[in-house]
C-alpha positions as a printed Julia matrix, in Angstrom:
59×3 Matrix{Float64}:
 -22.41   27.41   20.77
 -21.4    24.27   22.12
 -18.21   21.76   21.44
 -20.5    18.75   21.19
 -20.63   16.84   18.12
 -23.63   15.66   16.0
 -24.64   12.2    17.07
 -24.48   11.15   13.35
 -20.68   12.12   12.81
 -19.52    9.72   15.07
 -20.99    6.82   12.65
 -19.62    8.84    9.45
 -16.17    9.21   11.15
 -16.3     5.18   11.85
 -17.38    4.31    8.49
 -14.84    6.32    7.17
 -12.13    4.99    9.13
 -13.14    1.62    8.13
 -12.75    2.15    4.45
  -9.57    3.49    5.14
  -8.38    0.66    6.93
 -10.01   -1.9     4.24
  -8.06   -0.05    1.65
  -4.82   -0.09    3.59
  -5.24   -3.8     4.1
  -6.06   -4.03    0.2
  -2.78   -2.58   -0.63
  -0.54   -4.33    1.94
  -2.0    -7.55    0.38
  -1.39   -6.44   -3.05
   2.16   -5.27   -2.32
   2.69   -9.02   -0.8
   1.28  -10.72   -3.44
   3.7    -9.0    -6.08
   6.59  -10.01   -3.74
   5.23  -13.54   -3.76
   4.98  -13.37   -7.35
   8.7   -12.29   -7.97
  10.09  -14.83   -5.6
   8.37  -17.66   -7.56
   9.85  -16.9   -10.65
  13.05  -15.63   -9.27
  12.76  -11.71  -10.48
  14.12   -8.92   -8.66
  11.3    -6.56   -7.32
  10.75   -3.36   -9.31
  12.49   -0.21   -7.4
  11.55    2.32  -10.0
  14.95    1.91  -11.85
  15.42   -0.19  -14.81
  16.96   -3.47  -14.57
  20.45   -3.68  -15.45
  22.19   -6.46  -17.52
  25.26   -6.26  -15.81
  27.19   -4.61  -13.54
  27.83   -0.81  -14.2
  30.43    0.49  -16.4
  33.93    1.53  -14.65
  33.94    5.52  -14.39
């Protein structure tokens, strides 16, 4: 057996990596759009927790 890859594998790998890079760029762009929209509306970004109406009660 040899360690040489099939010539078509390079093209498939390149196409796959390009698709991954495009998806990452789209996700980054969507996140930046959310940040801009929140800044324009002067809203806090969602951090996974419910928004508080005021300070937390004293313990």
